[in-house]
C-alpha positions as a LaTeX table, in Angstrom:
\begin{tabular}{lrrr}
\hline
Residue & $x$ (\AA) & $y$ (\AA) & $z$ (\AA) \\
\hline
Met1 & 30.73 & 4.66 & 28.32 \\
Arg2 & 34.38 & 4.39 & 29.36 \\
Leu3 & 35.61 & 5.75 & 26.01 \\
Leu4 & 33.60 & 8.92 & 26.56 \\
Ser5 & 35.03 & 9.66 & 30.02 \\
Asp6 & 38.59 & 8.79 & 28.95 \\
Leu7 & 38.50 & 11.15 & 25.94 \\
Arg8 & 36.90 & 14.00 & 27.86 \\
Ser9 & 39.52 & 13.72 & 30.60 \\
Ala10 & 42.29 & 13.76 & 27.99 \\
Val11 & 40.82 & 16.87 & 26.31 \\
Ala12 & 40.42 & 18.65 & 29.65 \\
Arg13 & 44.03 & 17.89 & 30.65 \\
Phe14 & 45.33 & 19.01 & 27.25 \\
Ile15 & 43.47 & 22.33 & 27.28 \\
Lys16 & 44.40 & 23.14 & 30.89 \\
Gly17 & 47.98 & 21.80 & 30.67 \\
Arg18 & 51.04 & 24.04 & 31.02 \\
Glu19 & 53.69 & 21.74 & 29.53 \\
Pro20 & 55.27 & 22.56 & 26.14 \\
Tyr21 & 52.97 & 21.96 & 23.15 \\
Glu22 & 55.02 & 19.06 & 21.72 \\
Val23 & 55.01 & 17.27 & 25.08 \\
Ala24 & 51.27 & 17.87 & 25.50 \\
Val25 & 50.63 & 16.38 & 22.04 \\
Glu26 & 52.62 & 13.24 & 22.85 \\
Asn27 & 50.84 & 12.83 & 26.20 \\
Phe28 & 47.43 & 13.26 & 24.55 \\
Val29 & 48.25 & 10.80 & 21.75 \\
Arg30 & 49.27 & 8.16 & 24.33 \\
Glu31 & 46.05 & 8.69 & 26.29 \\
Leu32 & 44.01 & 8.54 & 23.09 \\
Gln33 & 45.67 & 5.25 & 22.10 \\
Lys34 & 44.92 & 3.73 & 25.51 \\
Ala35 & 41.29 & 4.91 & 25.43 \\
Leu36 & 40.63 & 3.55 & 21.93 \\
Leu37 & 42.35 & 0.22 & 22.62 \\
Arg38 & 40.32 & $-0.16$ & 25.83 \\
Ala39 & 37.20 & 0.49 & 23.71 \\
Asp40 & 38.27 & $-2.46$ & 21.52 \\
Val41 & 39.07 & $-0.37$ & 18.44 \\
Asn42 & 41.34 & $-2.30$ & 16.07 \\
Val43 & 45.04 & $-1.90$ & 16.99 \\
Lys44 & 46.20 & $-1.12$ & 13.44 \\
Leu45 & 43.41 & 1.44 & 13.09 \\
Val46 & 44.38 & 3.11 & 16.37 \\
Phe47 & 48.04 & 3.53 & 15.43 \\
Thr48 & 47.22 & 4.75 & 11.91 \\
Leu49 & 44.82 & 7.31 & 13.38 \\
Thr50 & 47.18 & 8.58 & 16.08 \\
Arg51 & 50.10 & 8.77 & 13.63 \\
Arg52 & 48.03 & 11.09 & 11.41 \\
Ile53 & 47.02 & 13.20 & 14.41 \\
Arg54 & 50.62 & 13.53 & 15.58 \\
Glu55 & 51.92 & 14.42 & 12.11 \\
Arg56 & 49.24 & 17.04 & 11.50 \\
Ala57 & 49.64 & 18.50 & 14.99 \\
Leu58 & 53.38 & 19.02 & 14.60 \\
Lys59 & 53.39 & 20.14 & 10.95 \\
Glu60 & 50.22 & 22.17 & 10.38 \\
Ala61 & 50.09 & 25.85 & 11.22 \\
Pro62 & 46.78 & 27.02 & 12.73 \\
Pro63 & 44.75 & 29.77 & 11.01 \\
Pro64 & 45.10 & 33.35 & 12.27 \\
Tyr65 & 43.69 & 34.03 & 15.76 \\
Val66 & 43.53 & 30.33 & 16.60 \\
Ser67 & 46.02 & 28.91 & 19.12 \\
Arg68 & 47.97 & 25.71 & 18.45 \\
Arg69 & 46.12 & 23.91 & 21.27 \\
Glu70 & 42.74 & 24.92 & 19.87 \\
Trp71 & 43.81 & 23.81 & 16.40 \\
Phe72 & 45.00 & 20.48 & 17.82 \\
Ile73 & 41.52 & 19.74 & 19.23 \\
Lys74 & 40.14 & 20.51 & 15.75 \\
Ile75 & 42.59 & 17.99 & 14.25 \\
Val76 & 41.57 & 15.31 & 16.78 \\
Tyr77 & 37.91 & 16.07 & 16.10 \\
Asp78 & 38.37 & 15.74 & 12.31 \\
Glu79 & 40.34 & 12.50 & 12.49 \\
Leu80 & 37.98 & 10.83 & 14.97 \\
Ala81 & 34.96 & 11.87 & 12.91 \\
Gln82 & 36.63 & 10.25 & 9.89 \\
Leu83 & 37.21 & 7.08 & 11.93 \\
Phe84 & 33.49 & 6.83 & 12.73 \\
Gly85 & 32.28 & 7.44 & 9.19 \\
Gly86 & 33.19 & 10.98 & 8.13 \\
Asp87 & 31.09 & 14.08 & 7.59 \\
Lys88 & 27.85 & 12.44 & 6.55 \\
Thr89 & 24.40 & 11.93 & 7.99 \\
Pro90 & 22.30 & 9.16 & 6.46 \\
Ser91 & 18.97 & 10.08 & 4.93 \\
Ile92 & 16.16 & 8.43 & 6.88 \\
Phe93 & 13.29 & 9.70 & 4.74 \\
Pro94 & 12.16 & 7.01 & 2.25 \\
Pro95 & 11.93 & 7.96 & $-1.44$ \\
Gln96 & 8.57 & 6.19 & $-1.65$ \\
Thr97 & 5.79 & 4.80 & 0.53 \\
Pro98 & 4.93 & 2.29 & 1.71 \\
Trp99 & 8.54 & 1.57 & 2.68 \\
Val100 & 9.25 & $-1.92$ & 4.05 \\
Ile101 & 12.19 & $-2.31$ & 6.46 \\
Met102 & 13.29 & $-5.83$ & 7.41 \\
Leu103 & 15.32 & $-6.06$ & 10.63 \\
Val104 & 17.87 & $-8.86$ & 10.99 \\
Gly105 & 20.42 & $-9.58$ & 13.69 \\
Val106 & 21.92 & $-11.94$ & 16.23 \\
Gln107 & 19.62 & $-12.90$ & 19.11 \\
Gly108 & 20.12 & $-10.59$ & 22.09 \\
Ser109 & 21.18 & $-7.60$ & 20.01 \\
Gly110 & 18.07 & $-5.62$ & 20.99 \\
Lys111 & 16.35 & $-6.09$ & 17.64 \\
Thr112 & 12.74 & $-6.16$ & 18.87 \\
Thr113 & 13.13 & $-3.05$ & 21.03 \\
Thr114 & 14.90 & $-1.37$ & 18.12 \\
Ala115 & 11.92 & $-2.13$ & 15.87 \\
Ala116 & 9.68 & $-0.17$ & 18.26 \\
Lys117 & 12.24 & 2.65 & 18.52 \\
Ile118 & 12.38 & 3.06 & 14.75 \\
Ala119 & 8.57 & 3.02 & 14.57 \\
Tyr120 & 8.44 & 5.68 & 17.29 \\
Leu121 & 10.94 & 7.86 & 15.40 \\
Tyr122 & 9.08 & 7.64 & 12.08 \\
Lys123 & 5.75 & 8.31 & 13.79 \\
Lys124 & 7.28 & 11.50 & 15.21 \\
Tyr125 & 8.08 & 12.57 & 11.63 \\
Gly126 & 4.46 & 12.11 & 10.56 \\
Tyr127 & 4.64 & 8.64 & 8.99 \\
Arg128 & 2.22 & 5.83 & 9.86 \\
Pro129 & 4.35 & 2.87 & 10.94 \\
Cys130 & 3.29 & $-0.73$ & 11.42 \\
Leu131 & 5.20 & $-3.36$ & 13.43 \\
Ile132 & 5.27 & $-6.98$ & 12.24 \\
Thr133 & 6.90 & $-9.96$ & 13.94 \\
Val134 & 7.78 & $-13.13$ & 12.00 \\
Asp135 & 9.93 & $-14.51$ & 14.85 \\
Thr136 & 8.62 & $-18.04$ & 15.43 \\
Tyr137 & 11.62 & $-19.21$ & 17.49 \\
Arg138 & 12.00 & $-16.96$ & 20.50 \\
Pro139 & 9.41 & $-17.46$ & 23.25 \\
Ala140 & 7.41 & $-14.30$ & 24.00 \\
Ala141 & 8.69 & $-12.50$ & 20.86 \\
Tyr142 & 5.07 & $-11.93$ & 19.77 \\
Glu143 & 3.98 & $-10.59$ & 23.18 \\
Gln144 & 7.01 & $-8.32$ & 23.53 \\
Leu145 & 6.53 & $-6.55$ & 20.21 \\
Gln146 & 2.76 & $-6.42$ & 20.72 \\
Gln147 & 3.25 & $-4.60$ & 24.05 \\
Leu148 & 5.81 & $-2.21$ & 22.55 \\
Ala149 & 3.49 & $-1.43$ & 19.63 \\
His150 & 0.65 & $-0.73$ & 22.07 \\
Ser151 & 2.88 & 1.58 & 24.16 \\
Ile152 & 3.58 & 3.82 & 21.15 \\
Asp153 & 0.11 & 3.36 & 19.63 \\
Val154 & 1.03 & 1.88 & 16.24 \\
Pro155 & $-0.62$ & $-1.05$ & 14.35 \\
Phe156 & 0.86 & $-4.49$ & 15.07 \\
Cys157 & 0.61 & $-7.85$ & 13.31 \\
Gly158 & 1.86 & $-11.37$ & 13.96 \\
Asp159 & 0.51 & $-14.89$ & 14.55 \\
Pro160 & 1.64 & $-16.80$ & 17.65 \\
Asn161 & 0.04 & $-20.02$ & 16.35 \\
Glu162 & 1.74 & $-20.01$ & 12.93 \\
Lys163 & 5.19 & $-21.62$ & 12.64 \\
Asp164 & 5.99 & $-20.52$ & 9.09 \\
Pro165 & 7.54 & $-17.01$ & 9.09 \\
Ile166 & 6.90 & $-16.62$ & 5.35 \\
Ala167 & 3.16 & $-17.26$ & 5.81 \\
Ile168 & 3.07 & $-14.69$ & 8.63 \\
Ala169 & 4.97 & $-12.16$ & 6.49 \\
Arg170 & 2.50 & $-12.49$ & 3.59 \\
Lys171 & $-0.54$ & $-12.09$ & 5.85 \\
Cys172 & 0.87 & $-9.17$ & 7.83 \\
Leu173 & 2.06 & $-7.23$ & 4.80 \\
Glu174 & $-1.50$ & $-7.36$ & 3.52 \\
Phe175 & $-2.68$ & $-6.19$ & 6.97 \\
Ala176 & $-0.27$ & $-3.22$ & 6.82 \\
Arg177 & $-1.49$ & $-2.26$ & 3.36 \\
Ser178 & $-5.13$ & $-2.43$ & 4.48 \\
Arg179 & $-4.35$ & $-0.07$ & 7.38 \\
Gly180 & $-2.67$ & 2.47 & 5.12 \\
Cys181 & 0.71 & 2.15 & 6.83 \\
Thr182 & 3.56 & 4.07 & 5.18 \\
Ile183 & 6.48 & 2.51 & 7.10 \\
Val184 & 6.37 & $-1.26$ & 7.63 \\
Ile185 & 8.96 & $-2.72$ & 10.03 \\
Val186 & 9.39 & $-6.51$ & 9.97 \\
Asp187 & 11.13 & $-8.03$ & 13.02 \\
Thr188 & 12.72 & $-11.37$ & 12.11 \\
Ala189 & 14.08 & $-14.20$ & 14.26 \\
Gly190 & 17.61 & $-13.74$ & 15.58 \\
Arg191 & 20.42 & $-16.26$ & 15.59 \\
His192 & 22.23 & $-17.63$ & 18.65 \\
Gly193 & 25.82 & $-16.51$ & 19.06 \\
Tyr194 & 28.17 & $-14.61$ & 16.80 \\
Gly195 & 29.47 & $-17.68$ & 14.95 \\
Asp196 & 26.20 & $-18.23$ & 13.11 \\
Glu197 & 26.57 & $-15.35$ & 10.65 \\
Gln198 & 26.16 & $-17.43$ & 7.51 \\
Ala199 & 22.91 & $-19.00$ & 8.72 \\
Leu200 & 21.66 & $-15.52$ & 9.61 \\
Leu201 & 22.51 & $-14.17$ & 6.15 \\
Asp202 & 20.99 & $-17.22$ & 4.40 \\
Glu203 & 17.75 & $-16.79$ & 6.36 \\
Met204 & 17.76 & $-13.09$ & 5.55 \\
Arg205 & 18.04 & $-13.86$ & 1.82 \\
Asp206 & 15.22 & $-16.44$ & 1.89 \\
Leu207 & 12.82 & $-14.19$ & 3.78 \\
Ala208 & 13.73 & $-11.17$ & 1.66 \\
Lys209 & 12.59 & $-13.03$ & $-1.48$ \\
Val210 & 9.07 & $-13.09$ & $-0.06$ \\
Val211 & 8.96 & $-9.83$ & 1.91 \\
Lys212 & 10.72 & $-7.91$ & $-0.89$ \\
Pro213 & 11.86 & $-5.22$ & 1.56 \\
Asn214 & 12.90 & $-1.79$ & 0.37 \\
Glu215 & 15.61 & $-1.84$ & 3.01 \\
Val216 & 17.28 & $-4.59$ & 5.02 \\
Met217 & 18.58 & $-3.27$ & 8.33 \\
Leu218 & 21.17 & $-5.15$ & 10.42 \\
Val219 & 21.03 & $-4.64$ & 14.19 \\
Ile220 & 24.43 & $-4.89$ & 15.90 \\
Asp221 & 25.06 & $-4.84$ & 19.64 \\
Ala222 & 27.76 & $-2.29$ & 20.58 \\
Thr223 & 29.32 & $-4.82$ & 22.98 \\
Met224 & 30.36 & $-7.00$ & 20.00 \\
Gly225 & 33.44 & $-4.84$ & 19.58 \\
Gln226 & 35.65 & $-5.99$ & 16.71 \\
Lys227 & 33.37 & $-8.98$ & 15.99 \\
Ala228 & 31.06 & $-6.41$ & 14.43 \\
Tyr229 & 33.52 & $-5.96$ & 11.55 \\
Asp230 & 33.05 & $-9.40$ & 9.97 \\
Leu231 & 29.27 & $-9.41$ & 10.39 \\
Ala232 & 28.89 & $-5.88$ & 8.99 \\
Lys233 & 31.27 & $-6.59$ & 6.11 \\
Arg234 & 29.46 & $-9.77$ & 5.04 \\
Phe235 & 26.08 & $-8.15$ & 5.46 \\
His236 & 27.20 & $-5.17$ & 3.35 \\
Glu237 & 28.36 & $-7.54$ & 0.61 \\
Thr238 & 25.17 & $-9.67$ & 0.77 \\
Thr239 & 22.50 & $-6.99$ & 0.51 \\
Pro240 & 22.76 & $-4.01$ & $-1.85$ \\
Ile241 & 20.07 & $-2.05$ & 0.02 \\
Gly242 & 21.33 & $-2.26$ & 3.55 \\
Ser243 & 21.85 & $-0.11$ & 6.61 \\
Ile244 & 22.94 & $-0.75$ & 10.18 \\
Val245 & 21.69 & 0.09 & 13.67 \\
Val246 & 24.17 & $-0.02$ & 16.56 \\
Thr247 & 22.38 & $-0.65$ & 19.85 \\
Lys248 & 23.36 & $-0.37$ & 23.55 \\
Leu249 & 25.77 & 2.43 & 22.83 \\
Asp250 & 25.05 & 4.19 & 26.13 \\
Gly251 & 26.79 & 1.89 & 28.58 \\
Ser252 & 29.19 & $-0.07$ & 26.40 \\
Ala253 & 32.91 & 0.31 & 26.94 \\
Arg254 & 33.40 & $-1.37$ & 23.56 \\
Gly255 & 30.97 & 0.82 & 21.65 \\
Gly256 & 33.80 & 2.64 & 19.91 \\
Gly257 & 35.10 & $-0.68$ & 18.63 \\
Ala258 & 31.77 & $-1.70$ & 17.13 \\
Leu259 & 31.17 & 1.72 & 15.57 \\
Ser260 & 34.63 & 2.00 & 14.04 \\
Ala261 & 34.53 & $-1.62$ & 12.83 \\
Val262 & 31.24 & $-1.03$ & 11.03 \\
Ala263 & 32.33 & 2.33 & 9.61 \\
Val264 & 35.47 & 0.78 & 8.10 \\
Thr265 & 33.36 & $-1.67$ & 6.07 \\
Gly266 & 31.71 & 1.23 & 4.25 \\
Ala267 & 28.27 & 0.11 & 5.46 \\
Thr268 & 25.81 & 2.86 & 6.35 \\
Ile269 & 25.20 & 3.30 & 10.07 \\
Lys270 & 21.70 & 4.78 & 10.08 \\
Phe271 & 20.63 & 4.74 & 13.73 \\
Val272 & 22.24 & 4.33 & 17.16 \\
Gly273 & 20.45 & 3.27 & 20.31 \\
Thr274 & 21.53 & 5.51 & 23.20 \\
Gly275 & 19.54 & 3.96 & 26.06 \\
Glu276 & 16.89 & 1.42 & 27.00 \\
Lys277 & 13.81 & 3.63 & 26.63 \\
Ile278 & 11.94 & 3.78 & 23.32 \\
Pro279 & 12.72 & 7.48 & 22.60 \\
Glu280 & 16.45 & 6.83 & 23.07 \\
Ile281 & 17.38 & 6.39 & 19.43 \\
Glu282 & 19.16 & 8.86 & 17.15 \\
Val283 & 20.07 & 9.22 & 13.51 \\
Phe284 & 23.81 & 8.56 & 13.48 \\
Asn285 & 25.92 & 11.62 & 12.77 \\
Pro286 & 29.68 & 10.93 & 13.14 \\
Cys287 & 30.55 & 14.59 & 13.76 \\
Lys288 & 27.94 & 15.05 & 16.48 \\
Phe289 & 28.97 & 11.74 & 18.07 \\
Val290 & 32.62 & 12.78 & 18.20 \\
Gly291 & 31.68 & 16.26 & 19.47 \\
Arg292 & 29.99 & 14.65 & 22.44 \\
Leu293 & 32.84 & 12.17 & 22.95 \\
Leu294 & 35.28 & 15.06 & 23.27 \\
Gly295 & 32.96 & 17.14 & 25.45 \\
Leu296 & 32.48 & 19.74 & 22.69 \\
Gly297 & 28.74 & 19.22 & 22.93 \\
Asp298 & 25.73 & 19.12 & 20.65 \\
Leu299 & 23.42 & 21.99 & 21.50 \\
Glu300 & 21.42 & 21.46 & 18.31 \\
Thr301 & 20.31 & 17.99 & 19.38 \\
Leu302 & 19.61 & 19.22 & 22.90 \\
Ile303 & 17.28 & 21.95 & 21.66 \\
Glu304 & 15.62 & 19.40 & 19.34 \\
Lys305 & 15.01 & 17.20 & 22.38 \\
Phe306 & 13.26 & 20.05 & 24.19 \\
Arg307 & 11.20 & 20.79 & 21.09 \\
Ser308 & 10.06 & 17.17 & 20.91 \\
Leu309 & 8.45 & 17.52 & 24.34 \\
Asp310 & 4.89 & 18.64 & 24.82 \\
Ile311 & 5.85 & 21.93 & 26.50 \\
Ser312 & 4.95 & 25.44 & 25.59 \\
Lys313 & 7.14 & 27.65 & 23.39 \\
Ala314 & 7.62 & 29.99 & 26.35 \\
Val315 & 9.09 & 27.18 & 28.46 \\
Glu316 & 11.27 & 26.05 & 25.54 \\
Lys317 & 12.69 & 29.57 & 25.17 \\
Arg318 & 13.35 & 29.89 & 28.92 \\
Val319 & 15.22 & 26.58 & 28.98 \\
Ala320 & 17.21 & 27.33 & 25.83 \\
His321 & 18.11 & 30.83 & 27.05 \\
Ala322 & 19.22 & 29.55 & 30.45 \\
Ile323 & 21.50 & 26.99 & 28.82 \\
Ala324 & 22.91 & 29.53 & 26.38 \\
Ser325 & 23.34 & 32.47 & 28.77 \\
Gly326 & 24.68 & 30.63 & 31.79 \\
Arg327 & 22.14 & 32.43 & 34.02 \\
Leu328 & 19.57 & 30.32 & 35.79 \\
Thr329 & 16.64 & 31.36 & 37.98 \\
Leu330 & 14.58 & 28.90 & 40.00 \\
Arg331 & 11.80 & 29.42 & 37.46 \\
Asp332 & 14.19 & 28.17 & 34.75 \\
Leu333 & 15.14 & 25.24 & 36.97 \\
Tyr334 & 11.45 & 24.44 & 37.49 \\
Ala335 & 10.92 & 24.29 & 33.71 \\
Gln336 & 14.02 & 22.14 & 33.29 \\
Ile337 & 12.98 & 19.64 & 35.95 \\
Leu338 & 9.57 & 19.28 & 34.30 \\
Ala339 & 11.33 & 18.64 & 30.98 \\
Leu340 & 13.96 & 16.30 & 32.47 \\
Lys341 & 11.24 & 14.00 & 33.78 \\
Arg342 & 10.64 & 13.14 & 30.12 \\
Leu343 & 14.09 & 13.72 & 28.62 \\
Gly344 & 16.02 & 11.29 & 30.79 \\
Pro345 & 19.04 & 11.56 & 33.11 \\
Leu346 & 20.49 & 15.04 & 33.56 \\
Gly347 & 24.01 & 13.74 & 32.94 \\
Lys348 & 23.02 & 12.54 & 29.46 \\
Ile349 & 21.46 & 15.93 & 28.67 \\
Leu350 & 24.51 & 17.83 & 29.90 \\
Gln351 & 26.78 & 15.77 & 27.61 \\
Met352 & 25.34 & 17.84 & 24.77 \\
Ile353 & 26.45 & 21.16 & 26.25 \\
Pro354 & 29.87 & 22.36 & 24.96 \\
Gly355 & 32.48 & 22.60 & 27.72 \\
Leu356 & 31.05 & 19.91 & 29.99 \\
Ser357 & 34.28 & 17.90 & 29.86 \\
Leu358 & 36.04 & 20.74 & 31.66 \\
Leu359 & 33.75 & 20.56 & 34.70 \\
Pro360 & 34.61 & 18.34 & 37.70 \\
Leu361 & 31.07 & 17.01 & 38.21 \\
Ser362 & 30.42 & 13.40 & 39.20 \\
Asp363 & 27.47 & 11.31 & 38.04 \\
Glu364 & 26.25 & 11.30 & 41.64 \\
Gln365 & 26.13 & 15.10 & 41.73 \\
Leu366 & 23.96 & 15.14 & 38.61 \\
Lys367 & 21.67 & 12.30 & 39.56 \\
Leu368 & 18.09 & 13.32 & 40.26 \\
Ser369 & 15.56 & 10.77 & 41.42 \\
Glu370 & 11.87 & 10.98 & 40.57 \\
Glu371 & 11.10 & 11.45 & 44.27 \\
Lys372 & 13.53 & 14.34 & 44.60 \\
Met373 & 12.19 & 16.06 & 41.47 \\
Arg374 & 8.63 & 15.74 & 42.79 \\
Lys375 & 9.68 & 17.22 & 46.12 \\
Trp376 & 11.59 & 20.12 & 44.56 \\
Leu377 & 8.68 & 21.03 & 42.27 \\
Ala378 & 6.44 & 21.20 & 45.37 \\
Ile379 & 8.99 & 23.45 & 47.10 \\
Met380 & 9.15 & 25.85 & 44.16 \\
Asp381 & 5.34 & 25.89 & 43.98 \\
Ser382 & 5.41 & 27.29 & 47.53 \\
Met383 & 7.75 & 30.19 & 46.67 \\
Thr384 & 6.86 & 33.72 & 45.71 \\
Met385 & 7.72 & 35.07 & 42.25 \\
Glu386 & 10.45 & 37.20 & 43.81 \\
Glu387 & 12.00 & 34.15 & 45.48 \\
Leu388 & 11.92 & 32.20 & 42.22 \\
Asp389 & 13.69 & 35.03 & 40.38 \\
Arg390 & 16.09 & 35.94 & 43.22 \\
Pro391 & 16.81 & 32.79 & 45.24 \\
Asn392 & 19.65 & 34.56 & 47.06 \\
Ile393 & 17.05 & 36.38 & 49.23 \\
Ile394 & 15.80 & 33.09 & 50.74 \\
Asp395 & 16.91 & 33.11 & 54.40 \\
Arg396 & 16.13 & 30.70 & 57.26 \\
Arg397 & 12.73 & 32.32 & 57.97 \\
Arg398 & 11.68 & 32.03 & 54.34 \\
Met399 & 12.94 & 28.42 & 54.22 \\
Glu400 & 10.71 & 27.50 & 57.17 \\
Arg401 & 7.66 & 29.08 & 55.48 \\
Ile402 & 8.41 & 27.35 & 52.15 \\
Ala403 & 8.93 & 23.98 & 53.88 \\
Arg404 & 5.61 & 24.27 & 55.72 \\
Gly405 & 3.77 & 25.21 & 52.53 \\
Ser406 & 5.24 & 22.34 & 50.50 \\
Gly407 & 5.07 & 19.62 & 53.15 \\
Thr408 & 8.85 & 19.22 & 53.15 \\
Thr409 & 11.70 & 20.08 & 55.51 \\
Val410 & 14.07 & 23.04 & 55.72 \\
Glu411 & 16.86 & 20.64 & 54.78 \\
Asp412 & 14.97 & 19.76 & 51.56 \\
Val413 & 14.70 & 23.47 & 50.69 \\
Arg414 & 18.40 & 23.98 & 51.43 \\
Glu415 & 19.28 & 20.98 & 49.21 \\
Leu416 & 17.32 & 22.48 & 46.30 \\
Leu417 & 19.11 & 25.82 & 46.70 \\
Lys418 & 22.49 & 24.04 & 46.80 \\
Tyr419 & 21.59 & 22.20 & 43.59 \\
His420 & 20.56 & 25.46 & 41.94 \\
Asn421 & 23.91 & 27.00 & 42.91 \\
Leu422 & 25.75 & 23.96 & 41.50 \\
Val423 & 24.02 & 24.17 & 38.11 \\
Gln424 & 24.39 & 27.97 & 38.05 \\
Arg425 & 28.12 & 27.68 & 38.75 \\
Met426 & 28.46 & 24.99 & 36.10 \\
Met427 & 26.81 & 27.18 & 33.46 \\
Arg428 & 29.07 & 30.11 & 34.32 \\
Gln429 & 32.10 & 27.87 & 33.93 \\
Ile430 & 30.83 & 26.75 & 30.54 \\
Arg431 & 30.59 & 30.37 & 29.42 \\
Arg432 & 34.11 & 31.08 & 30.64 \\
His433 & 35.38 & 28.19 & 28.51 \\
Arg434 & 33.51 & 29.21 & 25.38 \\
Arg435 & 36.58 & 31.11 & 24.21 \\
Leu436 & 37.72 & 27.71 & 22.90 \\
Arg437 & 37.33 & 28.32 & 19.16 \\
Ile438 & 37.16 & 25.12 & 17.13 \\
Pro439 & 36.87 & 25.84 & 13.36 \\
Gly440 & 34.00 & 23.83 & 12.00 \\
Leu441 & 32.21 & 23.75 & 15.36 \\
Asp442 & 29.77 & 26.56 & 15.96 \\
Leu443 & 30.28 & 27.30 & 19.64 \\
Ser444 & 28.66 & 30.70 & 19.16 \\
Lys445 & 25.38 & 28.96 & 19.88 \\
Leu446 & 26.27 & 29.37 & 23.53 \\
Gly447 & 25.07 & 32.95 & 23.31 \\
\hline
\end{tabular}
């Protein structure tokens, strides 16, 4: 999102800048204000935040062996983390089972897809989820959730011929119990528009009397911006056992506004949707979120992503070591491309690597199509072990042999080698920048 690129650019300019510290602080604060206001963060909140950052930056003395510029990034990190909810990660593990979650939200907020994402996440943790739809208003709501449930192989229940959501809820809760489900996710009907909050909350109360959910979860679209504040506040006051999911956070320029608005209400943000695909959901951690915003990375989540894939431990170690050491062979690249086909866009993965904000790489440079990945895997399959470990020995003669063996062209082979050099150079740059010591952030994980 725009907020992400704006903040990373500001951090990169601050760290590399040669102007006096006080001037650099003022310039950064101005850029931060512009970035947050563009992201639809509340004006009063922005100026309160930046005033605290400026005061701390000019008054606080850094600890021994930490430069003022490094300490300033730590201050920004702390204050932004506080803005988005502070140093806390919500507990997602229910104290009892079965645990019934009732999803509510405005129509178009991504509620049905979110239901499947949450089911997918809990299934990964060993629970047995069940998806239920009681949406009798939206056409195709039944079919959509049924298809999503089938795609992740979890039990599903609904009744397209029944018009009473309460009758459906009673029947499907019994179905979930009979199937031994431990997490039951009930997808309710949404409301049109953002001015219908009271009707949404009234419906939530009526349905909750029957469903008796252990947890009511409000789904909020990140593009709501500051409108999220009123809805989150009223929801938080209406239900004592409530949590919030913020969806569409990946491409929303106003995502920062929605997140900060919700956080200010004191409501618990439990999950964030980071993309359209079912696996693209995360437990919300303000500190990790801000670390990625500033380009300080999140290696822990990245390694967890690799571990969630069905790849061998040997491949996992090769990938993790390549990222940490800054040294990349074509064999490492082969393993990464196999993993990336399931992890998602390379740019999104690289956001988690500390130091990325300092690298002048465009989205186009990092974009890999399925066709290109398939072609490059074939090329590497046609190489010798020595060529995979020492790609610098590949001359024109070797390129011609590799191209013939893989059914590609010499230009395709040359493009792969150029890409390898780009990623190798990027990783070396990351290691050069790892001297940035941010207290509270463990950058030693880079090796």
